[in-house]
C-alpha positions as CSV (number, residue, x, y, z in Angstrom):
1,X,0.0,0.0,0.0
2,X,1.5,3.3,-1.1
3,X,1.9,6.0,1.5
4,X,-0.4,9.0,0.8
5,X,1.6,12.3,1.0
6,X,-0.2,15.5,2.1
7,X,-0.2,18.4,-0.3
8,X,0.4,22.0,0.7
9,X,-2.6,24.3,0.2
10,X,-2.4,28.0,0.3
11,X,-5.1,29.9,2.3
12,X,-7.4,32.5,0.9
13,X,-6.7,34.5,4.1
14,X,-4.0,37.1,4.6
15,X,-0.4,35.9,4.6
16,X,1.1,35.4,8.1
17,X,4.4,37.0,7.1
18,X,6.4,35.1,9.8
19,X,3.8,35.4,12.6
20,X,3.6,31.6,13.0
21,X,7.3,31.6,14.0
22,X,7.4,35.0,15.9
23,X,4.3,34.9,18.1
24,X,3.8,32.9,21.2
25,X,1.1,30.1,21.0
26,X,-1.5,32.2,22.8
27,X,-0.8,35.3,20.6
28,X,-0.9,33.2,17.5
29,X,-4.3,31.8,18.5
30,X,-5.6,35.3,19.0
31,X,-4.2,36.5,15.6
32,X,-5.7,33.5,13.8
33,X,-9.1,34.0,15.3
34,X,-9.0,37.7,14.3
35,X,-7.5,37.2,10.8
36,X,-9.8,34.2,10.0
37,X,-12.8,35.9,11.4
38,X,-13.5,33.1,13.9
39,X,-13.7,30.4,11.1
40,X,-12.9,27.3,13.2
41,X,-12.3,25.1,10.1
42,X,-9.8,27.6,8.6
43,X,-7.9,28.0,11.9
44,X,-7.6,24.3,12.6
45,X,-6.7,23.6,8.9
46,X,-3.9,26.2,9.0
47,X,-2.5,24.8,12.2
48,X,-2.9,21.1,11.2
49,X,-1.0,21.8,8.0
50,X,1.8,23.4,9.9
51,X,1.9,20.4,12.3
52,X,1.9,17.8,9.5
53,X,4.6,19.5,7.4
54,X,6.9,20.2,10.4
55,X,6.5,17.3,12.7
56,X,9.6,15.4,11.6
57,X,12.1,18.2,10.7
58,X,11.1,20.7,13.5
59,X,9.2,18.9,16.3
60,X,9.3,21.9,18.7
61,X,7.6,24.1,16.1
62,X,4.9,21.4,15.6
63,X,4.4,21.3,19.3
64,X,3.9,25.1,19.4
65,X,1.3,24.7,16.6
66,X,-0.5,22.1,18.7
67,X,-0.5,24.5,21.6
68,X,-1.9,27.3,19.4
69,X,-4.6,25.0,18.0
70,X,-5.7,24.0,21.6
71,X,-5.8,27.6,22.8
72,X,-7.7,28.7,19.7
73,X,-10.3,25.9,20.2
74,X,-10.8,26.8,23.8
75,X,-11.3,30.5,23.0
76,X,-13.7,29.7,20.2
77,X,-15.7,27.3,22.3
78,X,-16.4,29.9,25.0
């Protein structure tokens, strides 16, 4: 069975311009909620894509993206 590889998809939302690397996980969650207008699917999709494409070569970055995803979900569920 061949391994299915994920494909990168660009978002229709504004470019982050390095915010994913520069911001803390809480600030990143706030920025994503604001820039994606509270669209949970877009926020989770952006963060999941970052996690999948970085989990092997940069596991600390992927861990930060998981933290941001969890914080964003908590804020959106309130």
